[in-house]
C-alpha positions as CSV (number, residue, x, y, z in Angstrom):
1,M,0.0,0.0,0.0
2,D,2.9,2.1,0.7
3,N,4.1,1.6,-2.9
4,Q,1.0,3.0,-4.6
5,T,1.4,6.3,-6.4
6,T,-1.1,8.9,-5.6
7,Q,-2.6,10.5,-8.7
8,P,-3.5,14.2,-8.6
9,I,-7.1,15.0,-8.8
10,V,-7.9,17.1,-11.8
11,T,-11.0,19.2,-11.4
12,Q,-12.5,20.2,-14.7
13,S,-14.3,23.5,-14.7
14,P,-17.5,23.7,-16.7
15,P,-17.2,25.1,-20.2
16,Q,-17.6,28.9,-20.4
17,Q,-20.7,30.1,-22.2
18,P,-20.2,33.0,-24.7
19,V,-21.4,36.4,-23.3
20,S,-24.2,37.6,-25.4
21,Q,-24.3,41.3,-26.4
22,P,-27.5,43.2,-25.9
23,P,-29.2,43.9,-29.3
24,I,-28.7,47.4,-30.7
25,S,-31.9,49.2,-30.9
26,S,-33.1,51.1,-34.0
27,K,-33.1,54.4,-32.1
28,S,-29.4,53.9,-31.4
29,K,-28.8,53.4,-35.2
30,L,-30.8,56.5,-36.1
31,K,-29.1,58.9,-33.7
32,P,-25.7,59.2,-35.6
33,L,-27.6,59.5,-38.8
34,L,-29.7,62.3,-37.5
35,L,-26.6,64.1,-36.2
36,T,-25.0,63.7,-39.5
37,L,-28.0,65.0,-41.4
38,L,-28.3,67.9,-38.9
39,A,-24.7,68.8,-39.5
40,L,-25.2,68.7,-43.2
41,V,-28.3,71.0,-42.9
42,V,-26.3,73.4,-40.7
43,L,-23.4,73.4,-43.3
44,V,-25.9,74.0,-46.2
45,V,-27.6,76.9,-44.3
46,V,-24.3,78.4,-43.3
47,G,-22.9,77.9,-46.8
48,Y,-26.0,79.5,-48.4
49,G,-25.9,82.4,-46.0
50,V,-22.2,83.0,-46.8
51,Y,-23.0,82.7,-50.6
52,S,-25.9,85.1,-50.3
53,W,-23.8,87.6,-48.4
54,Q,-20.9,87.4,-50.8
55,H,-23.3,87.6,-53.8
56,K,-24.9,90.8,-52.3
57,K,-21.5,92.3,-51.9
58,V,-20.6,91.5,-55.5
59,S,-23.9,92.9,-56.7
60,D,-23.4,96.1,-54.7
61,A,-19.9,96.4,-56.0
62,D,-21.0,96.0,-59.6
63,T,-23.7,98.7,-59.1
64,K,-21.1,101.1,-57.7
65,V,-18.7,100.3,-60.6
66,T,-21.5,100.9,-63.1
67,S,-22.4,104.2,-61.4
68,L,-18.8,105.3,-61.3
69,Q,-18.3,104.4,-65.0
70,S,-21.4,106.5,-65.8
71,Q,-20.0,109.4,-63.9
72,I,-16.6,109.1,-65.5
73,S,-18.3,109.0,-69.0
74,S,-20.2,112.2,-68.1
75,L,-17.1,113.9,-66.8
76,Q,-15.1,112.9,-69.9
77,S,-17.9,114.3,-72.1
78,Q,-17.7,117.6,-70.3
79,V,-13.9,117.6,-70.5
80,N,-14.1,117.0,-74.3
81,K,-16.6,119.8,-74.7
82,L,-14.4,122.2,-72.7
83,S,-11.3,121.2,-74.6
84,K,-13.1,121.7,-77.9
85,S,-14.3,125.1,-76.8
86,A,-10.8,126.0,-75.6
87,R,-9.3,124.9,-78.9
88,S,-11.9,126.9,-80.8
89,T,-11.1,130.0,-78.8
90,T,-7.4,129.5,-79.2
91,S,-7.5,128.8,-82.9
92,S,-9.7,131.7,-83.8
93,P,-8.9,134.7,-81.7
94,A,-9.9,137.1,-84.4
95,S,-13.5,135.8,-84.5
96,S,-16.5,137.9,-85.5
97,S,-17.1,138.7,-81.9
98,S,-13.9,140.8,-81.9
99,T,-15.2,143.0,-84.7
100,N,-17.7,145.7,-84.0
101,Y,-20.4,146.5,-86.6
102,L,-22.6,149.5,-87.2
103,Q,-26.0,148.2,-88.0
104,I,-28.2,150.3,-90.2
105,K,-31.5,148.6,-89.7
106,E,-33.4,150.8,-92.1
107,L,-31.1,149.6,-95.0
108,G,-30.7,146.0,-93.7
109,I,-26.9,146.1,-93.6
110,E,-24.1,146.2,-91.1
111,L,-20.7,147.8,-91.6
112,P,-17.5,146.4,-90.0
113,L,-15.7,149.2,-88.0
114,S,-12.0,149.6,-88.2
115,S,-9.9,151.6,-85.7
116,T,-10.2,154.6,-87.9
117,I,-14.0,154.7,-87.8
118,A,-14.5,152.9,-84.5
119,D,-17.0,155.6,-83.3
120,L,-19.0,155.6,-86.6
121,S,-22.7,156.3,-86.1
122,Y,-25.6,157.4,-88.3
123,T,-28.8,159.4,-88.4
124,W,-31.7,158.3,-90.5
125,D,-33.2,160.7,-93.0
126,S,-36.7,159.5,-93.6
127,T,-37.5,162.1,-96.2
128,N,-34.8,160.9,-98.5
129,S,-34.6,157.3,-97.2
130,Q,-30.9,157.6,-96.5
131,A,-28.5,157.2,-93.6
132,T,-26.1,160.0,-92.8
133,V,-23.0,158.4,-91.3
134,G,-20.3,160.3,-89.5
135,S,-17.8,160.5,-86.6
136,A,-18.1,162.4,-83.4
137,A,-14.3,162.4,-83.0
138,L,-13.9,163.9,-86.4
139,L,-16.4,166.7,-85.6
140,K,-14.2,167.6,-82.6
141,Y,-11.3,167.9,-84.9
142,A,-13.3,170.0,-87.3
143,E,-14.3,172.4,-84.5
144,T,-10.6,173.1,-83.9
145,Q,-10.2,173.9,-87.6
146,D,-13.3,175.9,-88.2
147,P,-15.0,176.7,-84.9
148,S,-17.2,179.4,-86.5
149,E,-19.1,176.9,-88.6
150,C,-18.4,173.5,-87.1
151,G,-18.9,174.7,-83.5
152,A,-22.6,175.0,-84.3
153,Y,-22.8,171.2,-84.7
154,E,-21.1,170.4,-81.3
155,G,-22.4,167.1,-79.9
156,T,-23.4,165.6,-83.2
157,I,-21.3,163.9,-85.9
158,Y,-19.1,165.1,-88.7
159,R,-20.8,163.9,-91.9
160,L,-18.6,161.5,-93.9
161,G,-21.3,160.5,-96.4
162,T,-24.8,159.2,-97.0
163,I,-25.9,155.7,-97.8
164,S,-29.1,154.9,-99.7
165,K,-30.5,151.8,-101.3
166,G,-30.3,151.5,-105.1
167,S,-27.8,152.3,-107.8
168,V,-26.3,155.7,-108.6
169,P,-28.9,157.7,-110.4
170,T,-28.2,158.3,-114.1
171,G,-26.2,161.5,-114.7
172,F,-24.8,161.6,-111.1
173,T,-21.0,161.4,-111.1
174,G,-18.2,162.6,-109.0
175,Y,-18.7,161.7,-105.4
176,Y,-21.3,158.9,-106.0
177,K,-20.2,155.3,-105.8
178,S,-22.2,152.0,-106.1
179,Y,-21.8,148.9,-104.0
180,T,-23.5,145.5,-103.9
181,V,-24.3,144.0,-100.5
182,G,-26.1,140.7,-100.4
183,G,-27.3,141.0,-104.0
184,N,-28.7,144.5,-103.4
185,A,-27.3,147.8,-104.8
186,Y,-26.4,150.7,-102.5
187,T,-25.2,154.2,-103.2
188,L,-22.6,156.0,-101.2
189,Y,-22.4,159.8,-101.5
190,L,-19.2,161.4,-100.3
191,P,-19.6,165.2,-99.8
192,T,-16.8,167.7,-100.5
193,N,-17.0,168.8,-96.9
194,G,-18.8,168.2,-93.7
195,C,-19.8,171.1,-91.5
196,A,-17.3,173.5,-93.0
197,T,-18.9,175.1,-96.1
198,S,-17.1,178.5,-96.4
199,G,-14.2,177.2,-98.5
200,S,-11.7,178.8,-96.2
201,S,-8.3,177.2,-95.7
202,S,-9.4,175.9,-92.3
203,A,-12.4,174.3,-93.9
204,N,-10.2,172.7,-96.5
205,N,-8.0,171.2,-93.8
206,V,-11.1,169.6,-92.4
207,V,-11.9,168.0,-95.7
208,N,-8.4,166.8,-96.2
209,Q,-8.4,165.2,-92.7
210,S,-11.7,163.4,-93.5
211,G,-10.1,161.7,-96.5
212,T,-8.7,159.0,-94.3
213,Y,-12.1,158.5,-92.8
214,E,-13.9,158.4,-96.1
215,T,-11.5,155.7,-97.3
216,A,-12.3,153.7,-94.2
217,L,-16.0,154.2,-94.8
218,E,-15.7,152.9,-98.4
219,S,-13.8,149.8,-97.2
220,A,-16.5,149.2,-94.6
221,L,-19.2,149.3,-97.3
222,Q,-17.2,147.0,-99.5
223,N,-17.1,144.4,-96.6
224,A,-20.7,145.1,-95.4
225,K,-23.1,142.2,-94.6
226,T,-26.8,141.9,-94.6
227,L,-28.7,141.7,-91.4
């Protein structure tokens, strides 16, 4: 008995059973999906808001650019007009506005006035239908030459000549000259003297002085225009 070997007693544990997981409910499956959808909705809303904001800024900017372009075009047009006006003024300093004219309305003409006859004026003789043209400055000179006769006309004009409509009458010669203005004939009569009629040397001096004026008057009638 003493020689018997003692065998160890092996105790077998019962087999382990697999731990079963609790079933996942459908609510648990939908929750992540809902969160994902919500995030997408938020992203879409935020994205659309950013897009709308940016689009409005671009539209406002386009409107301002269009308005500025319109203003620039308007200003450029004004600059062009001013430049054209300036060039016109610069290129034609001796325009018609720089020339004075004596308008004889009864005859329908106007005479360009040179420096010699700058103060030329006229009186209308309705009886003979003619304009008596003359110079106040020349009358003052005549007064110094023949005060006894010319002094009586102080404050009027020294008669250089008379202008009437129509050609020189047949048989009239000497101091009568014909001119055509705008297709119409005009007659200029140049008297031998103005206010001085005595034939004295002082009166002759007045007539000689008026020669320059008469030449200027003839030139004015040659370059006359119709009204």
